[in-house]
C-alpha atoms as one frame of an Amber mdcrd trajectory, in Angstrom:
protein
 -18.674 158.321 -65.183 -17.899 159.213 -68.617 -15.919 156.647 -71.116 -12.576
 157.662 -70.182 -12.965 157.540 -66.013 -13.670 153.912 -67.016 -10.798 152.842
 -69.032  -8.786 154.691 -66.405 -10.631 152.539 -63.694  -9.466 149.537 -65.812
  -6.489 150.199 -66.231  -5.550 150.775 -62.782  -7.385 147.531 -61.652  -5.740
 145.322 -64.398  -2.340 146.527 -63.275  -3.145 144.747 -59.675  -3.786 141.314
 -61.474  -0.922 141.713 -63.953   1.445 142.222 -60.640  -0.097 139.997 -58.812
   0.195 137.536 -61.494   4.547 138.570 -62.010   4.522 137.656 -58.251   2.797
 134.522 -58.394   5.135 133.566 -61.635   8.239 134.420 -59.797   6.954 132.434
 -56.303   6.222 129.454 -59.041   9.665 129.263 -60.303  11.056 129.691 -56.789
   9.751 125.940 -56.168  10.664 124.717 -59.552   9.323 124.541 -63.077   6.492
 125.838 -63.486   3.794 124.402 -65.721   3.216 126.609 -68.711  -0.037 128.348
 -67.707   1.461 129.839 -64.832   4.404 131.507 -67.399   2.201 132.523 -69.346
  -0.342 134.216 -66.864   0.756 137.644 -67.240   0.264 137.747 -71.227  -3.478
 139.296 -71.149  -3.450 141.379 -68.708   0.201 143.079 -70.295  -2.305 143.105
 -73.986  -4.905 145.355 -71.862  -2.193 147.478 -70.017  -0.697 148.012 -73.592
  -4.423 149.464 -75.021  -5.371 151.146 -72.326  -2.091 152.811 -71.686  -1.924
 153.251 -75.787  -5.579 155.120 -74.974  -4.466 157.505 -72.437  -1.538 158.073
 -73.916  -2.894 159.718 -77.382  -6.071 160.962 -75.219  -4.234 164.361 -74.669
  -3.174 164.995 -78.561  -6.852 163.833 -80.265  -7.993 166.260 -77.542  -5.997
 169.134 -78.934  -6.195 168.000 -82.039 -10.235 167.705 -82.369  -9.574 171.055
 -80.178  -8.201 172.784 -82.677  -9.754 171.477 -85.737 -13.508 172.592 -83.917
 -11.775 175.733 -83.508 -10.511 176.235 -87.130 -13.618 175.391 -89.048 -15.162
 178.431 -86.750 -12.858 181.113 -88.258
């Protein structure tokens, strides 16, 4: 399995964790005032999603840029 496949798998599993923490957050708010750790629990998965998502977003552009640079250097 290559690096890009690992990033995609991590992104998928972190998205599931993020979704579960948001659902738990809403459930806790429905029961009353939740503690601070419940309110802030979606933030770590959200930051991981941000970084892995940005990596996957830039990947096609970086691949195109690298292949274009390599082709220009050979000519």
